[in-house]
C-alpha positions in Angstrom: 197.0 77.8 143.2 193.3 78.6 143.9 191.9 82.1 144.3 190.2 82.9 147.7 186.9 82.6 145.9 187.7 79.2 144.5 188.9 78.0 147.9 185.7 79.2 149.6 183.5 77.6 146.9 185.3 74.3 147.3 184.8 74.5 151.1 181.1 75.2 150.6 180.8 72.2 148.3 182.4 69.9 150.9 179.9 71.3 153.5 177.0 70.5 151.1 178.2 66.9 150.9 178.6 66.6 154.6 175.2 68.1 155.4 173.5 65.8 152.9 175.3 62.7 154.2 174.5 63.5 157.8 171.0 64.5 156.9 171.4 68.0 158.3 169.2 69.5 155.6 168.3 72.7 157.4 172.0 73.7 157.5 172.0 73.8 153.6 170.3 77.2 153.8 173.7 78.6 155.0 175.2 77.9 151.5 172.3 77.5 149.0 170.1 80.3 147.8 166.3 79.7 148.5 165.7 80.2 144.8 168.3 77.7 143.7 167.3 75.4 140.9 168.2 71.7 140.9 168.2 69.3 137.9 169.3 65.7 138.4 169.7 63.7 135.2 169.8 59.9 135.9 171.0 57.9 132.9 170.2 54.6 134.6 166.9 52.9 135.3 167.2 51.9 139.0 168.0 54.0 141.9 167.0 54.4 145.5 165.9 58.0 144.8 163.9 57.8 141.5 161.2 55.6 140.2 162.5 53.1 137.5 161.8 54.1 134.0 162.1 52.1 130.8 161.7 55.3 128.7 165.3 56.5 129.2 167.0 59.1 131.4 165.0 60.4 134.3 165.3 64.1 135.2 164.4 65.3 138.7 163.8 69.0 138.7 163.2 71.3 141.7 162.7 75.1 141.6 163.8 75.9 145.1 165.8 74.7 148.0 162.6 74.0 149.9 161.2 71.6 147.3 164.6 69.9 146.9 165.0 69.5 150.6 161.4 68.1 151.0 162.1 65.4 148.4 165.6 64.3 149.4 165.0 64.5 153.2 162.2 62.0 152.7 164.2 59.8 150.2 167.3 59.7 152.4 165.5 58.9 155.7 166.2 55.2 155.4 169.6 55.6 153.7 173.2 56.1 154.7 175.2 57.9 152.0 178.8 59.2 151.5 179.6 61.8 148.8 183.2 62.2 147.8 184.2 65.2 145.7 187.1 64.3 143.4 189.6 67.0 142.8 189.4 70.8 143.2 186.8 71.4 140.5 186.9 73.1 137.2 186.3 76.9 137.7 185.1 79.4 135.0 184.8 83.0 136.2 181.6 84.5 134.8 182.1 87.7 136.6 183.7 89.0 139.8 180.7 87.7 141.7 179.8 84.5 139.8 181.5 81.2 138.9 180.5 78.2 136.9 182.1 75.1 138.5 182.1 71.4 137.6 182.8 69.0 140.4 183.3 65.2 139.9 181.7 63.1 142.6 181.6 59.5 143.7 179.0 58.4 146.2 177.9 55.3 148.0 174.5 54.5 149.4 172.9 51.7 151.4 170.1 51.1 153.9 170.7 52.5 157.4 169.4 49.4 159.1 171.5 46.2 159.3 174.8 45.2 157.8 173.3 43.2 154.9 171.1 44.2 151.9 171.7 46.2 148.8 174.4 48.7 148.3 175.1 51.1 145.5 178.0 53.1 144.2 177.6 55.9 141.7 179.3 58.9 140.2 178.9 61.8 137.9 179.4 65.5 137.6 177.9 68.5 139.3 177.6 71.5 137.0 177.0 74.5 139.4 176.6 78.2 139.4 177.9 80.0 142.5 177.3 83.7 143.3 178.6 86.1 145.9 176.1 87.4 148.4 175.6 88.1 152.0 174.6 85.7 154.7 172.0 86.4 157.4 174.5 88.3 159.4 175.5 90.5 156.5 178.9 88.7 155.9 179.9 88.2 152.3 180.0 84.6 151.2 179.5 82.3 148.2 176.1 80.6 147.6 174.9 77.9 145.3 172.5 79.4 142.7 171.9 76.4 140.4 173.0 72.8 140.1 172.7 70.1 137.4 173.9 66.7 138.4 174.5 64.2 135.6 174.9 60.7 137.0 177.2 58.7 134.7 177.9 55.7 136.8 175.7 53.4 139.0 176.4 49.9 140.3 173.8 48.2 142.5 174.4 44.9 144.3 172.2 42.9 146.7 
């Protein structure tokens, strides 16, 4: 059985996925710290969100929610996506106010326009740090402090 903290973090993660998929990027500020760091490690050489590279894995790094949002809101403008978190997550308590969590995720992406064209399916693991803090109204909640996503699977078809 999950602790109240684990249940709330799971709920926050599901909101994260929904806000990204529905492109409600401003709402992410309700669950992600402004200073959150993001690292996306892409072990594949083609993707709708990164430039192809023959040199090996590509890492996208962002030092704030604002820089991450600017990049992904632009990249996702022409896409429809669906992120599915698999399972409850693996929780490690760092302290009473901090958890390290690993979530497995599967996602789908395709152009918004039309019923034909490319489509992709991918998956990997989110390695995240969640901390207890207060929202804008002074209510205690859990916030994403850092995230590293390692994409382990990607299939692209035309």
